[in-house]
DOVOPA-977166 format. One record per residue (C-alpha): residue number from 1; residue in three letters; x, y, z. Coordinates in nm, 3 decimals. Each point is the difference from the previous one (the first is absolute). Example, Ala and Ser with C-alpha at 12.3 -4.5 7.8 and 13.67 -1.06 7.14 Angstrom:
BEGIN
(atom 1; "ALA"; (1.230; -0.450; 0.780)),
(atom 2; "SER"; (0.137; 0.344; -0.066)),
This chain:
BEGIN
(atom 1; "VAL"; (2.705; 1.251; -0.201)),
(atom 2; "TYR"; (0.208; 0.274; 0.168)),
(atom 3; "SER"; (0.250; 0.265; -0.125)),
(atom 4; "ILE"; (0.306; 0.036; 0.238)),
(atom 5; "LYS"; (0.291; 0.217; -0.049)),
(atom 6; "LEU"; (0.355; -0.158; -0.006)),
(atom 7; "ASN"; (0.060; 0.135; 0.356)),
(atom 8; "GLY"; (-0.305; -0.182; 0.134)),
(atom 9; "LYS"; (-0.212; 0.291; 0.044)),
(atom 10; "ASN"; (-0.309; 0.154; -0.143)),
(atom 11; "LYS"; (-0.188; -0.325; -0.017)),
(atom 12; "LYS"; (-0.294; 0.057; -0.254)),
(atom 13; "GLN"; (-0.286; -0.237; -0.063)),
(atom 14; "LEU"; (-0.049; -0.028; -0.381)),
(atom 15; "THR"; (-0.303; -0.246; -0.014)),
(atom 16; "THR"; (-0.290; -0.047; 0.261)),
(atom 17; "THR"; (-0.101; -0.356; -0.103)),
(atom 18; "SER"; (0.062; -0.256; 0.265)),
(atom 19; "GLY"; (0.116; -0.334; -0.099)),
(atom 20; "THR"; (0.282; -0.120; -0.207)),
(atom 21; "ASN"; (0.157; 0.294; -0.201)),
(atom 22; "SER"; (0.302; -0.015; -0.234)),
(atom 23; "ALA"; (0.141; 0.294; -0.186)),
(atom 24; "THR"; (0.216; 0.010; -0.315)),
(atom 25; "PHE"; (0.142; 0.344; -0.065)),
(atom 26; "SER"; (0.069; 0.169; -0.335)),
(atom 27; "PRO"; (0.374; 0.070; -0.065)),
(atom 28; "ASP"; (-0.030; 0.361; 0.093)),
(atom 29; "PHE"; (-0.214; -0.105; 0.310)),
(atom 30; "LYS"; (-0.290; 0.243; -0.119)),
(atom 31; "TYR"; (-0.242; -0.281; -0.030)),
(atom 32; "PHE"; (-0.052; -0.333; 0.167)),
(atom 33; "ILE"; (-0.235; -0.296; -0.088)),
(atom 34; "ASN"; (-0.168; -0.152; 0.304)),
(atom 35; "ASN"; (-0.121; -0.356; 0.016)),
(atom 36; "HIS"; (-0.254; -0.036; 0.264)),
(atom 37; "SER"; (-0.185; -0.298; 0.146)),
(atom 38; "SER"; (-0.160; -0.096; 0.330)),
(atom 39; "SER"; (-0.202; -0.276; 0.135)),
(atom 40; "THR"; (-0.318; 0.203; -0.055)),
(atom 41; "LYS"; (0.079; 0.170; -0.332)),
(atom 42; "ALA"; (0.081; -0.120; -0.331)),
(atom 43; "PRO"; (0.349; 0.075; -0.134)),
(atom 44; "SER"; (0.044; 0.352; -0.191)),
(atom 45; "ILE"; (0.283; 0.173; -0.161)),
(atom 46; "ALA"; (0.015; 0.386; -0.025)),
(atom 47; "LEU"; (0.227; 0.277; -0.100)),
(atom 48; "HIS"; (0.082; 0.264; 0.266)),
(atom 49; "GLU"; (0.220; 0.309; 0.027)),
(atom 50; "SER"; (0.273; -0.047; 0.221)),
(atom 51; "ALA"; (0.020; 0.355; 0.168)),
(atom 52; "SER"; (-0.376; -0.003; 0.099)),
(atom 53; "GLY"; (-0.106; -0.351; -0.026)),
(atom 54; "LYS"; (-0.298; 0.100; -0.201)),
(atom 55; "MET"; (-0.150; -0.269; -0.240)),
(atom 56; "VAL"; (0.067; 0.105; -0.354)),
(atom 57; "LYS"; (-0.178; -0.305; -0.166)),
(atom 58; "GLU"; (-0.124; -0.322; 0.091)),
(atom 59; "ILE"; (0.159; -0.261; -0.221)),
(atom 60; "ILE"; (-0.179; -0.312; 0.101)),
(atom 61; "ASN"; (-0.305; -0.015; 0.230)),
(atom 62; "ASN"; (-0.185; -0.316; 0.076)),
(atom 63; "ASN"; (-0.345; 0.136; 0.088)),
(atom 64; "ALA"; (-0.168; -0.270; -0.172)),
(atom 65; "LEU"; (0.173; -0.264; 0.205)),
(atom 66; "GLU"; (-0.051; 0.197; 0.307)),
(atom 67; "GLU"; (-0.379; 0.007; -0.090)),
(atom 68; "LYS"; (0.015; -0.371; -0.026)),
(atom 69; "LEU"; (0.180; -0.042; 0.330)),
(atom 70; "LYS"; (-0.244; 0.236; 0.174)),
(atom 71; "LYS"; (-0.305; -0.212; -0.137)),
(atom 72; "TYR"; (0.167; -0.328; 0.109)),
(atom 73; "LYS"; (0.069; 0.157; 0.350)),
(atom 74; "ASP"; (-0.346; 0.122; 0.021)),
(atom 75; "GLN"; (-0.150; -0.336; -0.112)),
(atom 76; "LYS"; (0.207; -0.175; 0.256)),
(atom 77; "ALA"; (-0.106; 0.221; 0.283)),
(atom 78; "ARG"; (-0.372; -0.037; -0.105)),
(atom 79; "GLU"; (0.032; -0.385; 0.010)),
(atom 80; "GLN"; (0.170; 0.002; 0.327)),
(atom 81; "LEU"; (-0.269; 0.233; 0.143)),
(atom 82; "ILE"; (-0.264; -0.224; -0.127)),
(atom 83; "SER"; (0.163; -0.324; 0.131)),
(atom 84; "HIS"; (0.069; 0.148; 0.349)),
(atom 85; "ASN"; (-0.372; 0.119; 0.035)),
(atom 86; "LEU"; (-0.161; -0.331; -0.077)),
(atom 87; "ARG"; (-0.044; -0.090; 0.356)),
(atom 88; "LEU"; (-0.213; 0.333; 0.029)),
(atom 89; "VAL"; (-0.240; -0.140; -0.278)),
(atom 90; "ALA"; (-0.007; -0.345; 0.190)),
(atom 91; "HIS"; (-0.090; 0.180; 0.331)),
(atom 92; "ILE"; (-0.288; 0.191; -0.170)),
(atom 93; "VAL"; (-0.134; -0.284; -0.185)),
(atom 94; "LYS"; (-0.056; -0.181; 0.336)),
(atom 95; "LYS"; (-0.290; 0.249; 0.071)),
(atom 96; "TYR"; (-0.190; -0.106; -0.324)),
(atom 97; "THR"; (0.064; -0.392; 0.002)),
(atom 98; "ASN"; (-0.362; -0.064; 0.092)),
(atom 99; "SER"; (-0.132; 0.146; -0.311)),
(atom 100; "LEU"; (0.224; -0.119; -0.274)),
(atom 101; "GLU"; (0.275; -0.265; -0.054)),
(atom 102; "ALA"; (0.342; 0.107; 0.136)),
(atom 103; "ASP"; (0.169; -0.049; -0.331)),
(atom 104; "ASP"; (-0.217; 0.242; -0.176)),
(atom 105; "LEU"; (0.035; 0.252; 0.282)),
(atom 106; "LEU"; (0.373; -0.025; -0.011)),
(atom 107; "SER"; (0.014; 0.036; -0.385)),
(atom 108; "VAL"; (-0.225; 0.302; 0.005)),
(atom 109; "GLY"; (0.187; 0.133; 0.328)),
(atom 110; "THR"; (0.329; -0.009; -0.177)),
(atom 111; "ILE"; (-0.149; 0.199; -0.311)),
(atom 112; "GLY"; (-0.099; 0.257; 0.260)),
(atom 113; "LEU"; (0.350; 0.001; 0.131)),
(atom 114; "ILE"; (0.143; 0.037; -0.333)),
(atom 115; "LYS"; (-0.235; 0.285; -0.101)),
(atom 116; "ALA"; (0.127; 0.175; 0.353)),
(atom 117; "VAL"; (0.350; -0.025; -0.116)),
(atom 118; "ASN"; (-0.079; 0.146; -0.328)),
(atom 119; "THR"; (-0.231; 0.278; 0.107)),
(atom 120; "LEU"; (0.149; 0.123; 0.343)),
(atom 121; "ASN"; (0.129; 0.361; -0.019)),
(atom 122; "TRP"; (0.330; -0.038; 0.188)),
(atom 123; "GLU"; (0.031; 0.387; 0.068)),
(atom 124; "LYS"; (-0.299; -0.010; 0.231)),
(atom 125; "SER"; (0.048; -0.095; 0.362)),
(atom 126; "VAL"; (-0.206; -0.313; -0.011)),
(atom 127; "GLN"; (0.144; -0.340; 0.114)),
(atom 128; "PHE"; (-0.002; -0.258; -0.276)),
(atom 129; "SER"; (-0.159; -0.263; 0.224)),
(atom 130; "THR"; (-0.293; 0.212; 0.072)),
(atom 131; "TYR"; (-0.049; 0.094; -0.351)),
(atom 132; "ALA"; (0.048; -0.352; -0.120)),
(atom 133; "ALA"; (-0.245; -0.129; 0.256)),
(atom 134; "ARG"; (-0.276; 0.214; -0.140)),
(atom 135; "CYS"; (0.069; -0.118; -0.351)),
(atom 136; "ILE"; (0.010; -0.363; 0.095)),
(atom 137; "ASN"; (-0.336; 0.046; 0.195)),
(atom 138; "ASN"; (-0.163; 0.197; -0.297)),
(atom 139; "GLU"; (0.100; -0.281; -0.260)),
(atom 140; "ILE"; (-0.131; -0.283; 0.240)),
(atom 141; "LEU"; (-0.315; 0.197; 0.063)),
(atom 142; "MET"; (-0.070; 0.057; -0.377)),
(atom 143; "LEU"; (0.068; -0.377; -0.072)),
(atom 144; "ILE"; (-0.277; -0.076; 0.287)),
(atom 145; "LYS"; (-0.231; 0.253; -0.149)),
(atom 146; "ASN"; (0.044; -0.153; -0.344)),
(atom 147; "LYS"; (-0.077; -0.348; 0.113)),
(atom 148; "ILE"; (-0.288; 0.116; 0.197)),
(atom 149; "GLN"; (-0.143; 0.163; -0.325)),
(atom 150; "TYR"; (0.078; -0.306; -0.195)),
(atom 151; "CYS"; (-0.185; -0.211; 0.232)),
(atom 152; "PHE"; (-0.316; 0.225; 0.007)),
(atom 153; "LEU"; (0.002; -0.013; -0.382)),
(atom 154; "ASN"; (0.043; -0.359; -0.022)),
(atom 155; "ASN"; (-0.285; -0.065; 0.262)),
(atom 156; "ALA"; (-0.226; 0.243; -0.188)),
(atom 157; "ILE"; (0.020; -0.182; -0.337)),
């Protein structure tokens, strides 16, 4: 939302939010109500001063809806990351097919992939595939270790 003099000069930006903004001004043009929405933010309505553009009061905020949308987007991205890296699991499982059945290895490898998605610190400069490969290997190795221990216990009894 901008303020422009009648002569077309002195253009002044009143709101800094990008997206769709619509303003309804008070009869004396001292205040305006800004309706804002965008493709990434939930709709909001706020009262602003016309002279400075300063927000006086937020009338309606949709923070709860925004949190819901964020969780949905995060969940969708997480699912996509997992599904796009299943070939990495299959590639790693090939190394261990002599020791156990491929189905068991794929299941446990997928658990390792899910753990990698959940635990990776995205702020560090580590490639996801490198971190995920280590998590997948660890899960498979723990399965093999548990199977070996189980076999030793059964043979001892």
